[in-house]
C-alpha positions, 0 to 999 in steps of 0.5 A, a space after each residue: 256380821 253376825 255375832 257368831 262370826 265375830 266370836 271366832 275372831 281374836 281381840 286384835 281383829 275385833 279392835 280393828 273391826 271396831 275402829 272401822 265401824 266407828 269411822 263408818 259411823 262418823 262418816 254416816 253422821 256427817 252425811 246425815 248432818 249434810 242431808 246426803 244420807 241415802 239409807 238412814 237404816 244404815 246408821 242404826 245398823 252400824 251402831 248395833 255392830 259397834 255394840 256387838 263388838 264391844 260386848 264381845 271384847 268385854 266378854 273376852 276381857 272377863 274370860 281372860 281375867 278369870 
């Protein structure tokens, strides 16, 4: 999901997406450890998605405090 699409979501929706992405990252980590990971690039993609979501949550928090 692009950053612009994420900016349109509320903080609660972002928190739900973050939890889902972290679960997916955990599952990918397990797959990588057992040698079952079919697409290694997916691990990096999910990590970047998590970083994007966290950045937007911090931006929203900063704006709310101002």
